[in-house]
DOGU-963130 format. One record per atom (N, C-alpha, C, O): y negated, x negated, z negated; atom name; residue in three letters. Coordinates in nm, 2 decimals. Last residue first. Layout:
REM residues N
<r yy="Y" xx="X" zz="Z" atome="CA" residu="ALA"/>
...
This chain:
REM residues 73
<r yy="-2.40" xx="0.41" zz="1.33" atome="N" residu="TYR"/>
<r yy="-2.37" xx="0.49" zz="1.45" atome="CA" residu="TYR"/>
<r yy="-2.47" xx="0.60" zz="1.47" atome="C" residu="TYR"/>
<r yy="-2.46" xx="0.67" zz="1.57" atome="O" residu="TYR"/>
<r yy="-2.49" xx="0.34" zz="1.08" atome="N" residu="ILE"/>
<r yy="-2.54" xx="0.27" zz="1.19" atome="CA" residu="ILE"/>
<r yy="-2.51" xx="0.34" zz="1.32" atome="C" residu="ILE"/>
<r yy="-2.60" xx="0.34" zz="1.41" atome="O" residu="ILE"/>
<r yy="-2.34" xx="0.53" zz="0.92" atome="N" residu="ILE"/>
<r yy="-2.49" xx="0.53" zz="0.92" atome="CA" residu="ILE"/>
<r yy="-2.54" xx="0.46" zz="1.04" atome="C" residu="ILE"/>
<r yy="-2.64" xx="0.51" zz="1.10" atome="O" residu="ILE"/>
<r yy="-2.08" xx="0.46" zz="0.99" atome="N" residu="ILE"/>
<r yy="-2.12" xx="0.59" zz="1.02" atome="CA" residu="ILE"/>
<r yy="-2.28" xx="0.60" zz="1.02" atome="C" residu="ILE"/>
<r yy="-2.34" xx="0.66" zz="1.11" atome="O" residu="ILE"/>
<r yy="-2.07" xx="0.20" zz="0.89" atome="N" residu="ALA"/>
<r yy="-2.05" xx="0.22" zz="1.04" atome="CA" residu="ALA"/>
<r yy="-2.10" xx="0.36" zz="1.08" atome="C" residu="ALA"/>
<r yy="-2.15" xx="0.38" zz="1.18" atome="O" residu="ALA"/>
<r yy="-2.11" xx="0.24" zz="0.62" atome="N" residu="LEU"/>
<r yy="-2.21" xx="0.17" zz="0.69" atome="CA" residu="LEU"/>
<r yy="-2.19" xx="0.19" zz="0.85" atome="C" residu="LEU"/>
<r yy="-2.29" xx="0.20" zz="0.92" atome="O" residu="LEU"/>
<r yy="-1.87" xx="0.38" zz="0.56" atome="N" residu="ILE"/>
<r yy="-2.00" xx="0.45" zz="0.54" atome="CA" residu="ILE"/>
<r yy="-2.11" xx="0.38" zz="0.62" atome="C" residu="ILE"/>
<r yy="-2.19" xx="0.44" zz="0.69" atome="O" residu="ILE"/>
<r yy="-1.69" xx="0.17" zz="0.61" atome="N" residu="ALA"/>
<r yy="-1.68" xx="0.29" zz="0.69" atome="CA" residu="ALA"/>
<r yy="-1.81" xx="0.37" zz="0.68" atome="C" residu="ALA"/>
<r yy="-1.86" xx="0.42" zz="0.78" atome="O" residu="ALA"/>
<r yy="-1.77" xx="-0.02" zz="0.42" atome="N" residu="GLY"/>
<r yy="-1.78" xx="-0.05" zz="0.57" atome="CA" residu="GLY"/>
<r yy="-1.77" xx="0.07" zz="0.65" atome="C" residu="GLY"/>
<r yy="-1.84" xx="0.08" zz="0.75" atome="O" residu="GLY"/>
<r yy="-1.72" xx="0.11" zz="0.18" atome="N" residu="LEU"/>
<r yy="-1.86" xx="0.08" zz="0.22" atome="CA" residu="LEU"/>
<r yy="-1.87" xx="0.05" zz="0.37" atome="C" residu="LEU"/>
<r yy="-1.97" xx="0.08" zz="0.43" atome="O" residu="LEU"/>
<r yy="-1.44" xx="0.13" zz="0.21" atome="N" residu="THR"/>
<r yy="-1.52" xx="0.25" zz="0.21" atome="CA" residu="THR"/>
<r yy="-1.66" xx="0.22" zz="0.24" atome="C" residu="THR"/>
<r yy="-1.72" xx="0.30" zz="0.32" atome="O" residu="THR"/>
<r yy="-1.38" xx="-0.15" zz="0.21" atome="N" residu="SER"/>
<r yy="-1.34" xx="-0.06" zz="0.32" atome="CA" residu="SER"/>
<r yy="-1.42" xx="0.06" zz="0.33" atome="C" residu="SER"/>
<r yy="-1.47" xx="0.11" zz="0.43" atome="O" residu="SER"/>
<r yy="-1.47" xx="-0.22" zz="-0.05" atome="N" residu="LEU"/>
<r yy="-1.53" xx="-0.27" zz="0.07" atome="CA" residu="LEU"/>
<r yy="-1.50" xx="-0.20" zz="0.20" atome="C" residu="LEU"/>
<r yy="-1.58" xx="-0.19" zz="0.29" atome="O" residu="LEU"/>
<r yy="-1.29" xx="-0.06" zz="-0.21" atome="N" residu="ILE"/>
<r yy="-1.44" xx="-0.04" zz="-0.22" atome="CA" residu="ILE"/>
<r yy="-1.51" xx="-0.10" zz="-0.09" atome="C" residu="ILE"/>
<r yy="-1.59" xx="-0.03" zz="-0.04" atome="O" residu="ILE"/>
<r yy="-1.05" xx="-0.17" zz="-0.14" atome="N" residu="VAL"/>
<r yy="-1.07" xx="-0.02" zz="-0.12" atome="CA" residu="VAL"/>
<r yy="-1.22" xx="0.00" zz="-0.12" atome="C" residu="VAL"/>
<r yy="-1.28" xx="0.07" zz="-0.03" atome="O" residu="VAL"/>
<r yy="-1.07" xx="-0.44" zz="-0.21" atome="N" residu="PRO"/>
<r yy="-1.05" xx="-0.40" zz="-0.07" atome="CA" residu="PRO"/>
<r yy="-1.08" xx="-0.25" zz="-0.04" atome="C" residu="PRO"/>
<r yy="-1.13" xx="-0.22" zz="0.06" atome="O" residu="PRO"/>
<r yy="-1.12" xx="-0.40" zz="-0.50" atome="N" residu="ILE"/>
<r yy="-1.22" xx="-0.46" zz="-0.41" atome="CA" residu="ILE"/>
<r yy="-1.19" xx="-0.43" zz="-0.26" atome="C" residu="ILE"/>
<r yy="-1.29" xx="-0.39" zz="-0.19" atome="O" residu="ILE"/>
<r yy="-0.92" xx="-0.32" zz="-0.68" atome="N" residu="PHE"/>
<r yy="-0.99" xx="-0.22" zz="-0.60" atome="CA" residu="PHE"/>
<r yy="-1.10" xx="-0.27" zz="-0.50" atome="C" residu="PHE"/>
<r yy="-1.16" xx="-0.20" zz="-0.43" atome="O" residu="PHE"/>
<r yy="-0.84" xx="-0.55" zz="-0.81" atome="N" residu="LYS"/>
<r yy="-0.74" xx="-0.48" zz="-0.72" atome="CA" residu="LYS"/>
<r yy="-0.81" xx="-0.38" zz="-0.63" atome="C" residu="LYS"/>
<r yy="-0.76" xx="-0.35" zz="-0.52" atome="O" residu="LYS"/>
<r yy="-1.06" xx="-0.60" zz="-0.96" atome="N" residu="THR"/>
<r yy="-1.02" xx="-0.70" zz="-0.86" atome="CA" residu="THR"/>
<r yy="-0.92" xx="-0.63" zz="-0.76" atome="C" residu="THR"/>
<r yy="-0.93" xx="-0.66" zz="-0.64" atome="O" residu="THR"/>
<r yy="-1.05" xx="-0.39" zz="-1.14" atome="N" residu="LEU"/>
<r yy="-1.16" xx="-0.40" zz="-1.05" atome="CA" residu="LEU"/>
<r yy="-1.13" xx="-0.50" zz="-0.93" atome="C" residu="LEU"/>
<r yy="-1.17" xx="-0.47" zz="-0.82" atome="O" residu="LEU"/>
<r yy="-0.81" xx="-0.43" zz="-1.29" atome="N" residu="PRO"/>
<r yy="-0.82" xx="-0.32" zz="-1.19" atome="CA" residu="PRO"/>
<r yy="-0.94" xx="-0.33" zz="-1.10" atome="C" residu="PRO"/>
<r yy="-0.92" xx="-0.29" zz="-0.98" atome="O" residu="PRO"/>
<r yy="-0.72" xx="-0.78" zz="-1.29" atome="N" residu="SER"/>
<r yy="-0.79" xx="-0.67" zz="-1.35" atome="CA" residu="SER"/>
<r yy="-0.80" xx="-0.56" zz="-1.24" atome="C" residu="SER"/>
<r yy="-0.80" xx="-0.59" zz="-1.12" atome="O" residu="SER"/>
<r yy="-0.37" xx="-0.88" zz="-1.24" atome="N" residu="LEU"/>
<r yy="-0.51" xx="-0.88" zz="-1.22" atome="CA" residu="LEU"/>
<r yy="-0.59" xx="-0.77" zz="-1.28" atome="C" residu="LEU"/>
<r yy="-0.52" xx="-0.67" zz="-1.31" atome="O" residu="LEU"/>
<r yy="-0.09" xx="-0.87" zz="-1.26" atome="N" residu="PHE"/>
<r yy="-0.17" xx="-0.88" zz="-1.39" atome="CA" residu="PHE"/>
<r yy="-0.32" xx="-0.90" zz="-1.36" atome="C" residu="PHE"/>
<r yy="-0.39" xx="-0.95" zz="-1.45" atome="O" residu="PHE"/>
<r yy="0.02" xx="-0.88" zz="-1.02" atome="N" residu="GLU"/>
<r yy="0.05" xx="-0.76" zz="-1.10" atome="CA" residu="GLU"/>
<r yy="-0.04" xx="-0.76" zz="-1.22" atome="C" residu="GLU"/>
<r yy="-0.07" xx="-0.65" zz="-1.28" atome="O" residu="GLU"/>
<r yy="-0.03" xx="-1.12" zz="-0.91" atome="N" residu="ALA"/>
<r yy="-0.11" xx="-1.01" zz="-0.86" atome="CA" residu="ALA"/>
<r yy="-0.09" xx="-0.89" zz="-0.95" atome="C" residu="ALA"/>
<r yy="-0.18" xx="-0.80" zz="-0.95" atome="O" residu="ALA"/>
<r yy="0.17" xx="-1.28" zz="-1.02" atome="N" residu="ASN"/>
<r yy="0.03" xx="-1.30" zz="-1.07" atome="CA" residu="ASN"/>
<r yy="-0.05" xx="-1.18" zz="-1.02" atome="C" residu="ASN"/>
<r yy="-0.15" xx="-1.15" zz="-1.10" atome="O" residu="ASN"/>
<r yy="0.39" xx="-1.19" zz="-0.87" atome="N" residu="ILE"/>
<r yy="0.39" xx="-1.17" zz="-1.01" atome="CA" residu="ILE"/>
<r yy="0.25" xx="-1.18" zz="-1.07" atome="C" residu="ILE"/>
<r yy="0.20" xx="-1.11" zz="-1.15" atome="O" residu="ILE"/>
<r yy="0.32" xx="-1.28" zz="-0.61" atome="N" residu="LEU"/>
<r yy="0.33" xx="-1.14" zz="-0.64" atome="CA" residu="LEU"/>
<r yy="0.33" xx="-1.11" zz="-0.79" atome="C" residu="LEU"/>
<r yy="0.27" xx="-1.01" zz="-0.83" atome="O" residu="LEU"/>
<r yy="0.30" xx="-1.53" zz="-0.51" atome="N" residu="THR"/>
<r yy="0.19" xx="-1.49" zz="-0.60" atome="CA" residu="THR"/>
<r yy="0.20" xx="-1.34" zz="-0.64" atome="C" residu="THR"/>
<r yy="0.11" xx="-1.29" zz="-0.70" atome="O" residu="THR"/>
<r yy="0.47" xx="-1.79" zz="-0.38" atome="N" residu="ILE"/>
<r yy="0.49" xx="-1.66" zz="-0.43" atome="CA" residu="ILE"/>
<r yy="0.38" xx="-1.63" zz="-0.54" atome="C" residu="ILE"/>
<r yy="0.38" xx="-1.69" zz="-0.64" atome="O" residu="ILE"/>
<r yy="0.48" xx="-2.05" zz="-0.29" atome="N" residu="HIS"/>
<r yy="0.37" xx="-1.96" zz="-0.24" atome="CA" residu="HIS"/>
<r yy="0.38" xx="-1.82" zz="-0.30" atome="C" residu="HIS"/>
<r yy="0.30" xx="-1.73" zz="-0.26" atome="O" residu="HIS"/>
<r yy="0.71" xx="-2.18" zz="-0.36" atome="N" residu="HIS"/>
<r yy="0.59" xx="-2.22" zz="-0.43" atome="CA" residu="HIS"/>
<r yy="0.46" xx="-2.14" zz="-0.38" atome="C" residu="HIS"/>
<r yy="0.35" xx="-2.17" zz="-0.43" atome="O" residu="HIS"/>
<r yy="0.91" xx="-2.06" zz="-0.20" atome="N" residu="PRO"/>
<r yy="0.90" xx="-2.03" zz="-0.34" atome="CA" residu="PRO"/>
<r yy="0.77" xx="-2.07" zz="-0.41" atome="C" residu="PRO"/>
<r yy="0.73" xx="-2.00" zz="-0.50" atome="O" residu="PRO"/>
<r yy="0.79" xx="-1.92" zz="0.11" atome="N" residu="LEU"/>
<r yy="0.84" xx="-2.03" zz="0.04" atome="CA" residu="LEU"/>
<r yy="0.82" xx="-2.01" zz="-0.11" atome="C" residu="LEU"/>
<r yy="0.72" xx="-1.94" zz="-0.15" atome="O" residu="LEU"/>
<r yy="0.89" xx="-1.62" zz="0.25" atome="N" residu="VAL"/>
<r yy="0.78" xx="-1.69" zz="0.18" atome="CA" residu="VAL"/>
<r yy="0.84" xx="-1.80" zz="0.10" atome="C" residu="VAL"/>
<r yy="0.94" xx="-1.78" zz="0.02" atome="O" residu="VAL"/>
<r yy="0.97" xx="-1.41" zz="0.52" atome="N" residu="PHE"/>
<r yy="1.01" xx="-1.53" zz="0.44" atome="CA" residu="PHE"/>
<r yy="0.89" xx="-1.60" zz="0.38" atome="C" residu="PHE"/>
<r yy="0.79" xx="-1.63" zz="0.45" atome="O" residu="PHE"/>
<r yy="1.04" xx="-1.09" zz="0.55" atome="N" residu="ILE"/>
<r yy="0.93" xx="-1.18" zz="0.55" atome="CA" residu="ILE"/>
<r yy="0.97" xx="-1.30" zz="0.46" atome="C" residu="ILE"/>
<r yy="0.99" xx="-1.28" zz="0.34" atome="O" residu="ILE"/>
<r yy="1.30" xx="-0.99" zz="0.52" atome="N" residu="ALA"/>
<r yy="1.22" xx="-0.95" zz="0.64" atome="CA" residu="ALA"/>
<r yy="1.10" xx="-1.05" zz="0.66" atome="C" residu="ALA"/>
<r yy="1.07" xx="-1.08" zz="0.77" atome="O" residu="ALA"/>
<r yy="1.51" xx="-1.01" zz="0.34" atome="N" residu="ASP"/>
<r yy="1.44" xx="-1.14" zz="0.39" atome="CA" residu="ASP"/>
<r yy="1.36" xx="-1.10" zz="0.52" atome="C" residu="ASP"/>
<r yy="1.35" xx="-1.19" zz="0.61" atome="O" residu="ASP"/>
<r yy="1.45" xx="-0.71" zz="0.17" atome="N" residu="GLY"/>
<r yy="1.54" xx="-0.83" zz="0.19" atome="CA" residu="GLY"/>
<r yy="1.46" xx="-0.95" zz="0.23" atome="C" residu="GLY"/>
<r yy="1.36" xx="-0.99" zz="0.17" atome="O" residu="GLY"/>
<r yy="1.33" xx="-0.48" zz="0.12" atome="N" residu="LEU"/>
<r yy="1.30" xx="-0.54" zz="0.25" atome="CA" residu="LEU"/>
<r yy="1.38" xx="-0.67" zz="0.28" atome="C" residu="LEU"/>
<r yy="1.38" xx="-0.72" zz="0.39" atome="O" residu="LEU"/>
<r yy="1.44" xx="-0.44" zz="-0.13" atome="N" residu="GLY"/>
<r yy="1.45" xx="-0.33" zz="-0.03" atome="CA" residu="GLY"/>
<r yy="1.42" xx="-0.39" zz="0.11" atome="C" residu="GLY"/>
<r yy="1.49" xx="-0.35" zz="0.21" atome="O" residu="GLY"/>
<r yy="1.46" xx="-0.57" zz="-0.37" atome="N" residu="THR"/>
<r yy="1.52" xx="-0.64" zz="-0.25" atome="CA" residu="THR"/>
<r yy="1.53" xx="-0.54" zz="-0.13" atome="C" residu="THR"/>
<r yy="1.61" xx="-0.56" zz="-0.04" atome="O" residu="THR"/>
<r yy="1.20" xx="-0.60" zz="-0.61" atome="N" residu="SER"/>
<r yy="1.28" xx="-0.52" zz="-0.52" atome="CA" residu="SER"/>
<r yy="1.34" xx="-0.60" zz="-0.41" atome="C" residu="SER"/>
<r yy="1.27" xx="-0.69" zz="-0.36" atome="O" residu="SER"/>
<r yy="1.01" xx="-0.72" zz="-0.77" atome="N" residu="GLY"/>
<r yy="1.15" xx="-0.76" zz="-0.78" atome="CA" residu="GLY"/>
<r yy="1.25" xx="-0.68" zz="-0.70" atome="C" residu="GLY"/>
<r yy="1.37" xx="-0.70" zz="-0.71" atome="O" residu="GLY"/>
<r yy="0.80" xx="-0.44" zz="-0.76" atome="N" residu="MET"/>
<r yy="0.82" xx="-0.58" zz="-0.80" atome="CA" residu="MET"/>
<r yy="0.96" xx="-0.62" zz="-0.83" atome="C" residu="MET"/>
<r yy="1.03" xx="-0.55" zz="-0.91" atome="O" residu="MET"/>
<r yy="0.85" xx="-0.23" zz="-0.47" atome="N" residu="GLY"/>
<r yy="0.84" xx="-0.25" zz="-0.62" atome="CA" residu="GLY"/>
<r yy="0.86" xx="-0.40" zz="-0.65" atome="C" residu="GLY"/>
<r yy="0.92" xx="-0.48" zz="-0.57" atome="O" residu="GLY"/>
<r yy="0.89" xx="-0.14" zz="-0.21" atome="N" residu="ILE"/>
<r yy="0.78" xx="-0.24" zz="-0.24" atome="CA" residu="ILE"/>
<r yy="0.76" xx="-0.27" zz="-0.39" atome="C" residu="ILE"/>
<r yy="0.66" xx="-0.33" zz="-0.42" atome="O" residu="ILE"/>
<r yy="1.13" xx="0.01" zz="-0.21" atome="N" residu="VAL"/>
<r yy="1.09" xx="-0.08" zz="-0.10" atome="CA" residu="VAL"/>
<r yy="0.99" xx="-0.18" zz="-0.14" atome="C" residu="VAL"/>
<r yy="1.01" xx="-0.30" zz="-0.10" atome="O" residu="VAL"/>
<r yy="1.17" xx="0.14" zz="-0.45" atome="N" residu="LEU"/>
<r yy="1.29" xx="0.08" zz="-0.38" atome="CA" residu="LEU"/>
<r yy="1.25" xx="-0.02" zz="-0.27" atome="C" residu="LEU"/>
<r yy="1.32" xx="-0.11" zz="-0.25" atome="O" residu="LEU"/>
<r yy="0.92" xx="0.25" zz="-0.50" atome="N" residu="ASP"/>
<r yy="0.97" xx="0.13" zz="-0.58" atome="CA" residu="ASP"/>
<r yy="1.09" xx="0.07" zz="-0.52" atome="C" residu="ASP"/>
<r yy="1.11" xx="-0.05" zz="-0.54" atome="O" residu="ASP"/>
<r yy="0.90" xx="0.47" zz="-0.33" atome="N" residu="LYS"/>
<r yy="0.82" xx="0.35" zz="-0.30" atome="CA" residu="LYS"/>
<r yy="0.87" xx="0.23" zz="-0.38" atome="C" residu="LYS"/>
<r yy="0.87" xx="0.11" zz="-0.33" atome="O" residu="LYS"/>
<r yy="1.02" xx="0.72" zz="-0.37" atome="N" residu="MET"/>
<r yy="1.10" xx="0.61" zz="-0.33" atome="CA" residu="MET"/>
<r yy="1.03" xx="0.48" zz="-0.31" atome="C" residu="MET"/>
<r yy="1.09" xx="0.38" zz="-0.27" atome="O" residu="MET"/>
<r yy="0.80" xx="0.89" zz="-0.42" atome="N" residu="ILE"/>
<r yy="0.91" xx="0.88" zz="-0.52" atome="CA" residu="ILE"/>
<r yy="0.99" xx="0.76" zz="-0.49" atome="C" residu="ILE"/>
<r yy="1.04" xx="0.69" zz="-0.59" atome="O" residu="ILE"/>
<r yy="0.64" xx="0.87" zz="-0.20" atome="N" residu="TYR"/>
<r yy="0.59" xx="0.84" zz="-0.33" atome="CA" residu="TYR"/>
<r yy="0.70" xx="0.81" zz="-0.43" atome="C" residu="TYR"/>
<r yy="0.69" xx="0.72" zz="-0.51" atome="O" residu="TYR"/>
<r yy="0.82" xx="0.95" zz="0.00" atome="N" residu="GLY"/>
<r yy="0.76" xx="0.82" zz="0.00" atome="CA" residu="GLY"/>
<r yy="0.71" xx="0.78" zz="-0.13" atome="C" residu="GLY"/>
<r yy="0.72" xx="0.66" zz="-0.17" atome="O" residu="GLY"/>
<r yy="0.85" xx="1.22" zz="-0.07" atome="N" residu="VAL"/>
<r yy="0.97" xx="1.13" zz="-0.07" atome="CA" residu="VAL"/>
<r yy="0.92" xx="0.98" zz="-0.07" atome="C" residu="VAL"/>
<r yy="0.98" xx="0.90" zz="-0.14" atome="O" residu="VAL"/>
<r yy="0.58" xx="1.31" zz="-0.03" atome="N" residu="PHE"/>
<r yy="0.64" xx="1.32" zz="-0.16" atome="CA" residu="PHE"/>
<r yy="0.77" xx="1.22" zz="-0.17" atome="C" residu="PHE"/>
<r yy="0.78" xx="1.16" zz="-0.27" atome="O" residu="PHE"/>
<r yy="0.54" xx="1.25" zz="0.25" atome="N" residu="ILE"/>
<r yy="0.45" xx="1.20" zz="0.15" atome="CA" residu="ILE"/>
<r yy="0.52" xx="1.20" zz="0.01" atome="C" residu="ILE"/>
<r yy="0.51" xx="1.10" zz="-0.06" atome="O" residu="ILE"/>
<r yy="0.75" xx="1.39" zz="0.38" atome="N" residu="SER"/>
<r yy="0.74" xx="1.24" zz="0.39" atome="CA" residu="SER"/>
<r yy="0.65" xx="1.18" zz="0.28" atome="C" residu="SER"/>
<r yy="0.67" xx="1.07" zz="0.23" atome="O" residu="SER"/>
<r yy="0.68" xx="1.65" zz="0.32" atome="N" residu="GLY"/>
<r yy="0.81" xx="1.59" zz="0.27" atome="CA" residu="GLY"/>
<r yy="0.81" xx="1.44" zz="0.27" atome="C" residu="GLY"/>
<r yy="0.85" xx="1.38" zz="0.18" atome="O" residu="GLY"/>
<r yy="0.44" xx="1.68" zz="0.45" atome="N" residu="PHE"/>
<r yy="0.45" xx="1.69" zz="0.31" atome="CA" residu="PHE"/>
<r yy="0.57" xx="1.63" zz="0.25" atome="C" residu="PHE"/>
<r yy="0.57" xx="1.56" zz="0.15" atome="O" residu="PHE"/>
<r yy="0.55" xx="1.65" zz="0.72" atome="N" residu="GLY"/>
<r yy="0.44" xx="1.56" zz="0.67" atome="CA" residu="GLY"/>
<r yy="0.44" xx="1.56" zz="0.51" atome="C" residu="GLY"/>
<r yy="0.43" xx="1.46" zz="0.45" atome="O" residu="GLY"/>
<r yy="0.73" xx="1.86" zz="0.75" atome="N" residu="LEU"/>
<r yy="0.78" xx="1.72" zz="0.75" atome="CA" residu="LEU"/>
<r yy="0.68" xx="1.62" zz="0.70" atome="C" residu="LEU"/>
<r yy="0.71" xx="1.52" zz="0.63" atome="O" residu="LEU"/>
<r yy="0.55" xx="2.07" zz="0.73" atome="N" residu="ILE"/>
<r yy="0.66" xx="2.06" zz="0.63" atome="CA" residu="ILE"/>
<r yy="0.71" xx="1.92" zz="0.63" atome="C" residu="ILE"/>
<r yy="0.73" xx="1.86" zz="0.52" atome="O" residu="ILE"/>
<r yy="0.40" xx="2.02" zz="0.96" atome="N" residu="ILE"/>
<r yy="0.33" xx="2.02" zz="0.83" atome="CA" residu="ILE"/>
<r yy="0.44" xx="2.00" zz="0.72" atome="C" residu="ILE"/>
<r yy="0.42" xx="1.93" zz="0.62" atome="O" residu="ILE"/>
<r yy="0.59" xx="2.05" zz="1.16" atome="N" residu="LEU"/>
<r yy="0.52" xx="1.92" zz="1.14" atome="CA" residu="LEU"/>
<r yy="0.45" xx="1.91" zz="1.00" atome="C" residu="LEU"/>
<r yy="0.46" xx="1.81" zz="0.94" atome="O" residu="LEU"/>
<r yy="0.66" xx="2.32" zz="1.13" atome="N" residu="PRO"/>
<r yy="0.76" xx="2.22" zz="1.10" atome="CA" residu="PRO"/>
<r yy="0.70" xx="2.08" zz="1.08" atome="C" residu="PRO"/>
<r yy="0.74" xx="2.01" zz="1.00" atome="O" residu="PRO"/>
<r yy="0.40" xx="2.43" zz="1.21" atome="N" residu="ILE"/>
<r yy="0.46" xx="2.45" zz="1.07" atome="CA" residu="ILE"/>
<r yy="0.56" xx="2.35" zz="1.04" atome="C" residu="ILE"/>
<r yy="0.56" xx="2.29" zz="0.94" atome="O" residu="ILE"/>
<r yy="0.35" xx="2.39" zz="1.48" atome="N" residu="MET"/>
<r yy="0.27" xx="2.32" zz="1.38" atome="CA" residu="MET"/>
<r yy="0.33" xx="2.33" zz="1.24" atome="C" residu="MET"/>
<r yy="0.32" xx="2.23" zz="1.16" atome="O" residu="MET"/>
<r yy="0.50" xx="2.56" zz="1.63" atome="N" residu="MET"/>
<r yy="0.53" xx="2.42" zz="1.63" atome="CA" residu="MET"/>
<r yy="0.46" xx="2.34" zz="1.53" atome="C" residu="MET"/>
<r yy="0.50" xx="2.23" zz="1.49" atome="O" residu="MET"/>
């Protein structure tokens, strides 16, 4: 029973990586109007040109928070 789940897991990872631009790429209509944002609040284009350090701040803080939680526990 575990082998089919592993195969499905790897398949979903690779297909998700290949098809991600259809759903979340810049200018994509994959989600259509699932989330409505007023035109003067659109910051997606500006977010594409941020420095890499700024983009990694959530990852860095999440990792530090997880490490801190493990240490405190």
